[in-house]
Every structure is written in C-alpha cells, then in structure tokens.
C-alpha positions as CSV (number, residue, x, y, z in Angstrom):
1,M,0.0,0.0,0.0
2,V,1.2,3.5,-0.7
3,V,0.2,6.2,1.8
4,D,1.4,9.8,1.5
5,G,4.1,8.7,-0.9
6,K,5.4,5.9,1.4
7,V,5.3,2.2,0.7
8,Q,3.6,0.6,3.8
9,V,3.2,-3.1,4.7
10,E,1.0,-3.9,7.7
11,G,1.3,-0.2,8.8
12,E,5.1,-0.1,8.7
13,D,6.7,2.5,6.4
14,L,9.3,0.7,4.2
15,L,10.5,3.7,2.0
16,R,9.4,6.9,0.3
17,L,8.7,6.8,-3.4
18,P,9.8,9.6,-5.7
19,T,7.1,11.6,-7.5
20,G,6.9,11.5,-11.3
21,Q,9.5,8.7,-11.7
22,W,9.3,5.0,-12.6
23,V,9.9,2.5,-9.8
24,H,10.3,-1.2,-10.2
25,F,8.5,-3.6,-7.8
26,D,9.3,-7.3,-7.7
27,V,7.0,-9.4,-5.5
28,V,7.7,-13.1,-4.9
29,A,5.4,-15.5,-3.0
30,G,5.1,-19.2,-2.8
31,L,1.8,-20.6,-3.8
32,G,0.2,-24.1,-3.3
33,S,2.6,-26.5,-1.6
34,R,5.3,-23.8,-1.7
35,A,3.2,-21.3,0.4
36,T,5.0,-20.2,3.6
37,G,2.7,-17.5,4.8
38,T,5.3,-14.9,3.8
39,W,6.3,-12.9,0.7
40,D,9.4,-11.0,-0.5
41,L,9.4,-7.5,-1.9
42,T,12.2,-5.8,-3.8
43,I,11.8,-2.1,-4.8
44,T,14.3,-0.4,-7.1
45,L,14.2,3.4,-7.2
46,P,15.8,5.3,-10.1
47,N,19.6,5.4,-9.8
48,A,19.6,3.4,-6.6
49,P,20.4,-0.2,-5.6
50,P,17.5,-2.5,-5.0
51,R,16.0,-2.5,-1.5
52,R,14.9,-6.0,-0.4
53,F,12.3,-6.7,2.2
54,R,12.2,-10.5,3.0
55,E,9.6,-12.7,4.7
56,L,6.9,-10.1,5.0
57,E,3.9,-11.7,6.6
58,C,0.8,-12.5,4.5
59,R,-2.4,-11.1,6.0
60,S,-3.7,-14.7,5.9
61,K,-1.5,-17.6,6.7
62,E,-4.0,-19.7,4.7
63,W,-3.3,-17.9,1.5
64,K,-2.1,-20.4,-1.2
65,R,-3.7,-19.2,-4.5
66,L,-3.7,-16.1,-6.6
67,D,-7.3,-15.8,-7.9
68,W,-7.4,-12.0,-8.4
69,L,-5.1,-9.1,-8.6
70,G,-6.2,-5.5,-8.6
71,F,-5.0,-1.9,-8.2
72,S,-7.1,0.8,-6.7
73,S,-6.9,4.1,-4.9
74,T,-8.7,5.4,-1.8
75,A,-7.8,9.0,-2.5
76,S,-10.6,11.5,-2.1
77,D,-9.1,13.9,-4.7
78,K,-7.8,13.4,-8.3
79,R,-4.7,11.1,-8.6
80,V,-2.9,9.3,-11.3
81,F,-0.7,6.2,-11.3
82,Y,0.7,4.2,-14.2
83,L,1.5,0.5,-14.6
84,D,3.8,-0.8,-17.2
85,N,5.6,-4.1,-18.0
86,M,3.6,-6.1,-15.5
87,E,4.2,-9.9,-15.6
88,I,2.9,-12.7,-13.5
89,I,5.3,-15.6,-13.9
90,P,4.4,-18.9,-12.1
91,E,7.3,-21.1,-11.1
92,L,6.9,-24.8,-11.6
93,S,6.3,-26.9,-8.6
94,E,8.6,-29.7,-7.8
95,T,6.1,-32.2,-9.3
96,Q,5.8,-30.2,-12.5
97,E,9.6,-29.9,-13.1
C-alpha cells in the first residue's frame, strides 16, 4: 500500500517513493505447496540499488492461491498512477519440473 508517498506493509513504512519517476517492484510469494505465509518485496528506485524486504507476513497464513489481482486508490481527490511491463510468472512446482 502507498500512503502519502510511502510504501507501507501492515502499517510499517518501508520507504518513500519519488514523485513522477518510474519505480520497479518485484513481488515473490510461494503458492500451493510452496506457500510459507510470507512474501518478499524488492523495490528499485531510479539510480539506486534494489531495496529488499524479505519474509513479510501475508495477511492470511492460509493464502495459497492467486485468484485475483487489482490496483485501486482510496484518494478523495484526483490522482494518477501508471503501470507498465507487468508480468505474473508462475514457477513450476517440484512435481511439474
């Protein structure tokens, strides 16, 4: 979640995002038999090394499937955000390899 320009996870501020610049987010989470109840986030700001946040807790320890993905805003005034080059890449499970 982004609140007042800061990336937050479960109420904790991770870092401030620059305004008007592209930022790269990489999210990795095990699903199915590989689900651990945690996920990893890497954020790369322009001209900066990647910042890694490992083993962030999922809101539900029972989460094992990605059925829906959405982006929305709760702003009460006019806002804009852009998405580009989005990929969802499943890794093969050990039984599929």
